[in-house]
C-alpha positions as CSV (number, residue, x, y, z in Angstrom):
1,S,11.1,-25.8,58.3
2,R,11.2,-25.4,54.5
3,M,10.8,-27.8,52.0
4,K,12.8,-27.2,48.8
5,T,10.9,-27.4,45.6
6,T,12.4,-28.6,42.2
7,A,12.4,-25.8,39.2
8,M,10.8,-27.2,36.1
9,P,12.6,-26.2,33.3
10,D,11.9,-23.1,31.4
11,Q,10.4,-24.0,27.6
12,T,9.6,-20.1,26.8
13,G,14.1,-19.6,27.8
14,P,16.7,-20.0,25.7
15,G,18.0,-23.4,26.7
16,R,21.4,-25.2,27.3
17,I,24.1,-23.8,24.4
18,F,25.9,-27.5,23.5
19,G,28.8,-27.2,22.1
20,I,31.1,-29.9,19.3
21,A,31.6,-33.0,21.5
22,D,27.6,-32.3,23.3
23,V,25.9,-32.4,19.9
24,Q,28.5,-35.4,18.5
25,R,27.4,-36.8,21.1
26,E,23.8,-35.6,20.9
27,T,23.6,-37.0,17.3
28,S,26.1,-39.4,16.2
29,L,27.7,-37.1,13.2
30,S,31.8,-37.3,13.7
31,R,32.9,-33.4,13.4
32,T,33.9,-33.8,10.3
33,T,30.5,-34.5,9.4
34,I,28.8,-32.0,11.2
35,W,30.8,-28.9,9.8
36,R,29.9,-30.4,6.6
37,R,25.7,-30.5,6.7
38,I,26.3,-27.0,8.1
39,Q,28.1,-26.1,4.9
40,D,25.7,-27.5,2.9
41,G,23.1,-26.0,4.6
42,S,21.3,-29.9,6.1
43,F,22.2,-28.9,9.7
44,P,21.7,-26.0,11.9
45,R,24.6,-23.0,11.7
46,P,26.1,-22.2,15.9
47,I,26.4,-19.6,17.2
48,P,29.4,-17.3,18.1
49,L,29.9,-17.0,22.0
50,G,33.4,-15.7,22.4
51,A,35.9,-15.1,20.2
52,R,37.1,-18.2,20.1
53,R,34.0,-20.0,21.0
54,K,30.3,-21.6,19.5
55,G,27.8,-23.5,20.5
56,W,24.3,-24.9,19.3
57,P,21.4,-23.7,21.0
58,E,20.0,-27.0,22.2
59,R,16.3,-27.0,21.2
60,E,17.8,-26.5,17.7
61,I,20.0,-29.4,18.2
62,E,16.4,-31.5,18.8
63,A,14.2,-29.6,15.8
64,W,16.9,-31.6,13.7
65,K,17.0,-34.8,15.4
66,A,12.9,-34.5,15.2
67,S,12.8,-33.4,11.6
68,C,15.2,-36.5,10.6
69,I,13.0,-38.6,12.5
70,A,9.7,-36.5,11.3
71,A,11.4,-37.8,7.1
72,A,12.9,-41.5,8.7
73,S,9.6,-42.0,9.0
74,Q,8.1,-40.9,5.8
75,R,10.2,-43.4,3.3
């Protein structure tokens, strides 16, 4: 019989791409706050996915969250 194996996520690959709703859920920020922070340079810029679609690499959102946690622990 054939055994099924579950592949581990590839940490060297590009990872998932988050849409704005995913970013809102992951960060607990509103859509408006996300776009304001992009404009002031305090949040990662999205990458273009099509003519009218943008997304954020999961890795960039995770790095942003980690930097927020690090900054909070230094207060």
